[in-house]
N, C-alpha and C positions, 0 to 999 in steps of 0.2 A: 277966140285965140288962134290964132294960126296953128295950123298942124305941120309934121314933118314926118315923113318915113322916108329914112334910109337904108342901104344896104352896102355894105362895104367889105366885098370878099378880096381885096388887092392883097392879102397874107393868108392865102389861102395857106393851112388850113383852116384858118382863122375867119371868120364872118360876123360882122358886125352887125346885128340890126340896133337903130336908132328911132324911137320914136316921140317925137317931141307934141305938146298941144293934144286934140283931138281930133285923130286920124277921119278923113271920109271914106269909102267905099273903094274910089279911085287910087288912093295911097296903098290900100291893102291890097287890092287887085296887083299893083305894081310892084309889092314888095312878093307876092304868091308866084310872081311870074320869075321874079329872078330866082328863086328858092326854085321852080320848074327846073329853068336852065342847071342850078345846080347839080339838082338829085339826078337829070337826064346825063350828067353825066360822072355820075356815080362816083364823085367828089366823096373823100371823108373828111369831114368837117367839124371845128368845135365852135358852138353859137355863143356870143355873147349878148345878151337882151339888153340894150341900157334906154329903160322906161323911166326913169329918175325924171322927168319931167314931161309924163307922157298926162294924159287928160282923162276923162272919161271917155269910156268905147263903147259904142251906141252897140244892142242888142245884136243887130243885124250885121255888123261885122265880126262881132265874136261868133255870131252864129256860120259866117263864111267861114274864118278862119278855124273854127273845130270841125267842119266840114272837109277842109283843104286835109287838115292834120289826119284826120278818120281816112279820107279816100287815099292817103301816100304814106299810109301807115307802113309800108314792106320798105318803102324806099327810104324812111328818116329812121326805120330802125339800121337799117344798112349803113347808112351815111353820116348820122350823127352821130358823135360820140362823148358831147358833153354839153352842158346848157351851163352857161353862167350869167346870173341877172344883177342888174342893179336895178333896183327899185325899192324908193327911201319912201313911199306915204305906204298907209295901211291899204287904201284903194287899187294902187299900183300892184301891190304884192297878191292881193284878193286875185285880181284878173288872171296876173299869172300863174296862181296856184289852181286857179279854174280850168286854162289851159293844160298846166300839168298834168292833171286830172286824165286827158284825151290822151296824153303824149304814148305812143304805142311801145317806148323802151321802156316803159314804168315810172314815169316822171322823175329822172335826176336831175331835177333841177340846184342849183347852188347859189344862194341870195350871197352876195357882197355888196360891200358898201360904196369902191369908188370903178370907174372901169379901168383904172392902173392895177389896182389887184385882180378884177375881173380877166384883165389882159395876160398879165404874169399867170395866175393858173392857167389859163386856156394854153399858153405857149406850152407849159409844162405838159398838159395831159396830151396837145397834140404832138412833143417830142417821142412821146411813148411808142 
């Protein structure tokens, strides 16, 4: 299965991370660079993660994402004001919950069923 990882920050403070298929390390590193840029600019954002079509994430990628989250905990805490996840399979939900445990903000992820619902709720938080 082909993979795709995209980050759309065109509607800041909304940032949409979409993962389809089973990503490879290059996909993850590209995504982390985009988040590095966002954090360097001290932009406050609401993250919408659409992993509804995500495949199994290899262990090395999960470990790399966890290291990045730990290394950037202060910046994430300061900048990320909410996270909405579209994860429609038990496997995707489990992967996100595992990352949530490492979230320095205390894991305040909200699971929703559709991108439309996630965007509506994210816009509401961003407007505060």
